[in-house]
C-alpha positions as CSV (number, residue, x, y, z in Angstrom):
1,M,149.3,125.4,112.3
2,T,146.3,123.1,112.4
3,H,145.6,122.7,116.1
4,T,144.6,125.4,118.6
5,P,143.6,125.2,122.2
6,P,140.1,124.1,122.9
7,A,137.5,126.8,123.1
8,R,135.8,127.4,126.4
9,A,132.9,125.1,127.1
10,S,130.5,128.0,127.3
11,S,131.1,128.9,123.7
12,F,130.1,125.5,122.4
13,R,128.3,123.4,125.0
14,P,124.7,124.5,125.4
15,A,123.1,125.3,128.8
16,T,121.1,122.2,129.5
17,Y,119.8,120.2,132.4
18,K,122.8,118.5,134.1
19,H,121.7,115.0,133.2
20,F,120.5,116.0,129.6
21,H,123.6,114.5,128.0
22,R,123.2,111.2,129.8
23,I,119.6,110.8,128.7
24,A,120.6,111.8,125.1
25,W,123.3,109.1,125.0
26,L,120.8,106.5,126.4
27,A,118.3,107.5,123.7
28,T,121.0,107.3,121.0
29,A,122.0,103.8,122.1
30,L,118.4,102.7,122.2
31,T,117.8,104.1,118.7
32,L,120.7,102.1,117.4
33,C,119.1,99.0,119.0
34,V,115.7,99.9,117.4
35,I,117.3,100.3,114.0
36,V,119.2,96.9,114.2
37,F,116.2,95.1,115.6
38,G,113.9,96.7,113.0
39,A,116.2,95.3,110.3
40,F,116.0,91.9,111.9
41,V,112.2,92.1,111.9
42,R,112.0,93.3,108.2
43,L,114.6,90.8,106.9
44,S,113.1,87.8,108.7
45,D,109.7,88.6,107.0
46,A,108.0,89.5,110.2
47,G,106.9,93.0,109.2
48,L,103.2,91.9,108.9
49,S,103.2,89.4,111.7
50,C,101.0,91.8,113.7
51,P,98.5,93.0,111.1
52,D,96.8,95.4,113.5
53,W,98.3,98.5,115.1
54,P,99.4,99.4,117.8
55,T,98.2,96.1,119.3
56,C,99.1,92.6,118.1
57,Y,95.9,90.7,117.4
58,G,94.2,93.0,120.0
59,R,96.9,92.5,122.7
60,A,99.4,94.9,124.1
61,A,102.0,92.2,124.1
62,W,101.4,89.3,121.7
63,P,99.5,86.1,121.7
64,Q,101.2,82.8,122.5
65,A,99.2,80.5,120.3
66,A,96.8,80.7,117.4
67,S,93.9,79.4,119.5
68,E,94.0,82.7,121.5
69,V,93.2,84.8,118.4
70,V,90.9,82.6,116.4
71,D,88.0,85.0,116.6
72,H,90.0,88.2,116.2
73,A,89.4,90.3,113.0
74,A,93.1,90.6,112.3
75,T,93.2,86.8,111.5
76,A,91.3,87.7,108.3
77,I,94.3,89.8,107.2
78,R,97.1,87.5,108.2
79,E,97.3,84.1,110.0
80,F,99.0,84.2,113.3
81,E,102.6,83.0,113.4
82,S,103.9,82.7,117.0
83,H,107.6,82.7,116.0
84,K,107.2,86.1,114.2
85,A,104.6,88.0,116.1
86,W,106.9,88.7,119.1
87,R,109.5,90.2,116.9
88,E,107.2,92.9,115.5
89,Q,105.6,93.7,118.9
90,V,109.0,93.9,120.8
91,H,110.2,96.3,118.1
92,R,107.1,98.4,118.7
93,H,107.7,98.5,122.5
94,L,111.3,99.4,122.0
95,A,110.3,102.3,119.7
96,A,107.7,103.4,122.3
97,T,110.3,103.5,125.0
98,L,112.5,105.6,122.7
99,G,109.6,107.9,122.2
100,V,109.3,108.5,126.0
101,L,113.0,109.3,126.2
102,V,112.8,111.8,123.4
103,L,109.7,113.4,125.0
104,V,111.8,113.8,128.3
105,L,114.6,115.5,126.3
106,A,112.1,117.8,124.6
107,L,110.6,118.8,128.0
108,L,114.0,119.4,129.6
109,A,115.2,121.5,126.6
110,A,112.0,123.6,126.5
111,R,111.6,124.3,130.2
112,R,113.1,127.8,130.0
113,R,111.0,128.8,126.9
114,R,107.8,130.7,127.4
115,F,105.0,128.2,127.3
116,G,107.7,125.7,126.1
117,V,106.6,122.8,128.3
118,L,102.9,123.5,127.6
119,Q,103.6,123.3,123.8
120,I,105.5,120.0,124.1
121,V,102.9,118.5,126.5
122,G,100.0,119.7,124.4
123,A,101.4,118.4,121.1
124,S,102.1,115.0,122.8
125,L,98.6,114.8,124.2
126,L,97.1,115.4,120.8
127,V,99.2,112.6,119.3
128,A,98.2,110.3,122.2
129,L,94.5,111.1,121.7
130,A,94.9,110.2,118.0
131,I,95.8,106.6,118.9
132,P,92.5,105.5,120.5
133,L,90.6,107.4,117.8
134,Y,92.4,105.4,115.1
135,M,91.7,102.2,117.0
136,Q,88.0,103.1,117.1
137,G,87.9,103.5,113.3
138,H,88.0,107.3,113.1
139,V,91.0,107.3,110.8
140,M,90.8,110.8,109.3
141,A,90.0,112.4,112.6
142,A,93.0,110.7,114.2
143,L,95.3,111.8,111.3
144,G,94.1,115.4,111.6
145,I,94.7,115.5,115.4
146,A,98.2,113.9,115.0
147,A,99.0,116.4,112.2
148,L,98.0,119.3,114.5
149,G,100.4,118.0,117.2
150,E,103.2,117.7,114.6
151,A,102.5,121.3,113.4
152,I,102.8,122.6,117.0
153,L,106.2,120.9,117.4
154,L,107.5,122.1,114.0
155,L,106.4,125.7,114.6
156,A,108.2,125.6,118.0
157,A,111.3,124.3,116.4
158,L,111.2,127.1,113.9
159,R,110.7,129.8,116.5
160,W,113.1,128.6,119.1
161,S,116.9,129.1,119.0
162,N,119.3,126.1,119.6
163,I,121.3,127.7,122.5
164,D,119.8,125.1,124.9
165,L,119.1,122.5,122.2
166,A,115.4,123.3,122.3
167,R,115.0,123.5,118.6
168,A,116.8,120.2,118.0
169,A,114.8,118.4,120.8
170,A,111.4,119.6,119.5
171,L,112.4,118.6,115.9
172,T,113.5,115.2,117.1
173,L,110.2,114.6,118.9
174,A,108.4,115.6,115.7
175,V,110.5,113.1,113.7
176,V,109.8,110.3,116.3
177,I,106.1,110.9,116.1
178,F,106.2,110.8,112.3
179,Q,108.2,107.6,112.6
180,A,105.3,106.1,114.6
181,L,103.0,107.0,111.8
182,L,105.3,105.4,109.2
183,G,105.4,102.3,111.4
184,K,101.6,102.2,111.4
185,W,101.5,102.7,107.6
186,T,104.1,100.0,107.1
187,V,101.5,97.6,108.5
188,T,98.3,99.1,107.2
189,M,99.7,99.6,103.7
190,L,101.0,96.1,103.5
191,L,104.8,96.8,103.3
192,K,104.4,99.5,100.6
193,P,108.1,100.0,99.5
194,V,108.1,103.8,99.7
195,I,106.8,103.6,103.3
196,V,109.3,100.9,104.3
197,M,112.1,103.0,102.8
198,G,110.9,106.1,104.6
199,H,110.7,104.3,107.9
200,L,114.3,103.2,107.5
201,L,115.4,106.8,106.7
202,G,113.4,108.2,109.6
203,G,115.1,105.8,112.0
204,M,118.5,107.0,110.7
205,L,117.5,110.6,111.0
206,T,116.3,110.1,114.6
207,F,119.7,108.4,115.4
208,S,121.6,111.3,113.8
209,L,119.6,114.0,115.6
210,L,120.0,112.3,119.0
211,L,123.7,111.7,118.4
212,W,124.2,115.4,117.5
213,M,122.4,116.5,120.6
214,A,124.4,114.1,122.8
215,W,127.7,115.3,121.5
216,R,126.8,119.0,121.8
217,A,125.6,118.5,125.4
218,T,128.6,116.5,126.4
219,V,132.1,117.7,125.3
220,Q,134.1,120.5,124.1
221,P,134.7,120.8,120.3
222,I,137.5,119.6,118.2
223,V,139.0,123.0,117.3
224,L,140.9,123.1,114.0
225,V,141.8,125.8,111.6
226,H,140.6,123.7,108.7
227,A,137.3,122.8,110.4
228,P,135.1,124.6,107.8
229,A,136.6,122.6,104.9
230,L,136.3,119.3,106.9
231,R,132.7,120.1,107.8
232,R,132.0,120.5,104.0
233,W,133.6,117.1,103.4
234,T,131.5,115.7,106.2
235,L,128.2,117.1,104.9
236,G,129.0,115.7,101.5
237,A,129.7,112.3,103.0
238,I,126.4,112.3,105.0
239,V,124.4,113.2,101.9
240,L,126.0,110.3,99.9
241,V,125.6,107.8,102.7
242,A,121.9,108.9,103.2
243,V,121.3,108.3,99.4
244,Q,122.9,104.9,99.6
245,I,120.9,104.0,102.7
246,A,117.7,105.0,100.8
247,L,118.7,102.8,97.9
248,G,119.5,100.0,100.3
249,G,116.0,100.4,101.8
250,W,114.5,100.4,98.3
251,V,116.4,97.2,97.5
252,S,115.1,95.5,100.6
253,A,111.5,96.8,100.3
254,N,111.3,95.5,96.8
255,Y,113.0,92.2,97.5
256,A,115.8,92.9,95.0
257,A,118.8,91.9,97.0
258,L,119.2,88.7,95.0
259,A,118.0,90.0,91.7
260,C,121.4,89.2,90.0
261,G,121.1,85.5,90.6
262,A,120.8,83.1,87.7
263,G,117.3,83.6,86.3
264,G,117.0,86.8,88.4
265,W,116.4,85.0,91.8
266,V,117.9,82.4,94.0
267,T,115.4,79.5,94.3
268,D,117.4,76.4,94.8
269,A,121.0,75.0,95.2
270,H,121.5,75.1,91.4
271,H,121.0,78.8,91.2
272,Y,123.8,81.2,92.1
273,V,124.2,84.8,92.8
274,D,126.4,86.7,90.4
275,F,129.0,89.2,91.6
276,P,130.6,91.4,90.4
277,K,128.6,90.6,87.3
278,C,124.8,90.5,87.2
279,I,123.1,87.5,85.6
280,G,126.4,86.8,83.8
281,E,126.7,90.3,82.3
282,W,128.3,93.5,83.4
283,W,125.2,95.5,82.5
284,P,122.2,93.2,81.9
285,H,118.8,94.3,80.7
286,A,117.3,96.5,83.4
287,D,114.0,98.4,83.7
288,F,114.9,101.5,85.7
289,R,111.6,103.3,84.9
290,E,109.5,100.5,86.4
291,G,112.0,99.8,89.2
292,F,111.8,103.3,90.6
293,V,108.1,104.0,90.6
294,L,107.5,105.2,94.1
295,W,103.7,105.0,94.4
296,R,101.6,102.2,93.1
297,G,98.3,102.7,94.7
298,V,96.7,101.3,97.8
299,G,95.6,97.8,98.7
300,V,98.5,95.8,97.1
301,D,100.3,93.3,99.4
302,Y,103.9,93.9,98.7
303,E,105.3,91.1,100.8
304,G,107.7,89.2,98.6
305,G,107.7,92.0,96.0
306,V,105.6,92.7,92.9
307,L,108.2,93.7,90.4
308,D,109.5,91.6,87.5
309,G,113.1,90.5,87.1
310,A,114.3,93.5,85.0
311,A,112.9,96.0,87.4
312,R,114.6,94.3,90.4
313,V,117.9,94.1,88.5
314,A,117.7,97.9,87.9
315,I,117.3,98.5,91.6
316,Q,120.2,96.2,92.4
317,L,122.5,97.8,89.8
318,A,121.7,101.3,91.1
319,H,122.6,100.2,94.6
320,R,125.9,98.7,93.4
321,V,126.9,101.8,91.2
322,M,126.1,104.2,94.1
323,A,128.2,102.0,96.4
324,I,131.2,102.5,94.3
325,A,130.8,106.3,94.4
326,V,130.2,106.3,98.1
327,F,133.2,104.1,98.7
328,A,135.5,106.3,96.7
329,Y,134.3,109.5,98.4
330,L,134.6,108.0,101.9
331,V,138.1,106.6,101.3
332,A,139.2,110.0,100.0
333,F,137.7,111.7,103.0
334,A,139.5,109.2,105.3
335,V,142.8,110.0,103.6
336,R,142.1,113.7,104.2
337,L,141.4,113.1,107.9
338,L,144.5,111.0,108.2
339,R,146.6,114.0,107.2
340,T,145.1,116.1,109.9
341,P,146.7,115.9,113.3
342,G,144.2,114.8,116.0
343,L,141.9,113.1,113.6
344,R,143.8,110.0,112.6
345,G,141.6,107.8,114.9
346,W,138.5,109.1,113.2
347,A,140.1,108.4,109.8
348,A,140.9,104.8,110.8
349,A,137.3,104.3,112.0
350,L,135.8,105.7,108.8
351,A,138.1,103.6,106.6
352,L,137.5,100.4,108.5
353,L,133.7,100.9,108.6
354,T,133.6,101.7,104.9
355,C,135.5,98.6,103.9
356,A,133.4,96.5,106.3
357,Q,130.2,97.8,104.7
358,V,131.5,96.9,101.2
359,A,132.5,93.4,102.4
360,L,129.1,92.8,104.1
361,G,127.3,94.0,100.9
362,V,129.3,91.5,98.8
363,L,128.7,88.7,101.4
364,N,125.0,89.5,101.3
365,V,125.0,88.8,97.6
366,K,127.5,85.8,97.5
367,L,125.9,84.0,100.4
368,A,122.3,84.7,99.3
369,L,121.3,87.1,102.0
370,P,122.0,85.3,105.3
371,L,120.0,87.0,108.1
372,P,123.0,87.8,110.4
373,V,125.0,89.4,107.6
374,A,122.0,91.4,106.3
375,V,121.3,92.8,109.8
376,M,124.9,93.7,110.3
377,H,124.9,95.5,107.0
378,N,122.1,97.7,108.3
379,G,123.9,98.3,111.6
380,G,127.1,99.2,109.7
381,A,125.3,102.0,107.9
382,A,124.2,103.4,111.3
383,L,127.8,103.2,112.5
384,L,129.0,105.1,109.5
385,L,126.5,107.8,110.3
386,F,127.8,107.7,113.9
387,V,131.3,108.7,112.7
388,L,130.2,111.3,110.3
389,V,127.6,113.0,112.5
390,S,130.0,112.9,115.4
391,L,132.5,114.8,113.3
392,L,129.9,117.3,112.2
393,A,128.8,117.9,115.8
394,R,132.4,118.4,117.1
395,L,134.4,120.2,114.5
396,K,134.8,123.9,115.1
397,R,136.9,126.7,113.8
398,P,138.9,128.7,116.3
399,D,137.2,131.8,117.7
């Protein structure tokens, strides 16, 4: 017997504010928008279009013309580009709106904890105070105050249980604050690859945490005898997908998506992108040691990439090889789900998304990284996480 009656809601669904689940789902949807729009910003080379932070050439919105910012100090870092600046600043505003929603969730979840609201508000005020300090040039003081706010949230998450999702909400707020720091460092460290990759992973982690909370606050579980085994399968899939997302972020941050073109890069109509081979070979010369150096110092402008062809080829090959492993595992998992009554819809969704991701990856290479396809590839990774995290949140063994 594989199916048993659903458990009572009280045994699974946490005791939360009556609208908590609605806010959590809204925040989850907004996070997906932020991830996809962030990919659009990064892939359209607009990541440094507002060289100051959190303003854009000193403005809360963005300038409309270069004449408006001719005397601003940020113009010494980067010339103003009106068609790009709005993308970066809209992304920041979307992320700020998400931060407010996560703060509301943390306050609602902590309201029954002793001094819970005070800890959430205090940590948030410390982080808010760090922003004007940073803008006034007190960088280390701002970093120290923000770190204190983060420490308060992390300690609260360690101390609190998760019966009312207080631990998950405090942890999610801490992750969102760190995401804001990564967003700042993405600009101030001139698209340093390890920061760009970390920012992508942080967005996916935020999405996963919010999705997990939304499911736990919304519905009864999927009760199955084989739930523990399926949860292990799911955790393995999440780990593999996370590694592949990190590799994809590393490919993007190092501008290695087209490294397998003739001559190592696509520069004109006579050059082509090779697939499934790479530069005409199954395993060309690749410098893995140089390609996976995570930290290269401060002050280097990484826009356009700084690695040579062999290092970029190594990054591209690693992403392709890992894609094969992830594809095999996810297809096997989908087959396992297909054999489980009640989970065939999830199996179909997982299989379709996996095949779509592979197809989008191939099209990225064959079509020389068209912006819509590249953005959809990022969105597809988030949708894969949606299926896997949803299963992890809902699968439960019978009492």
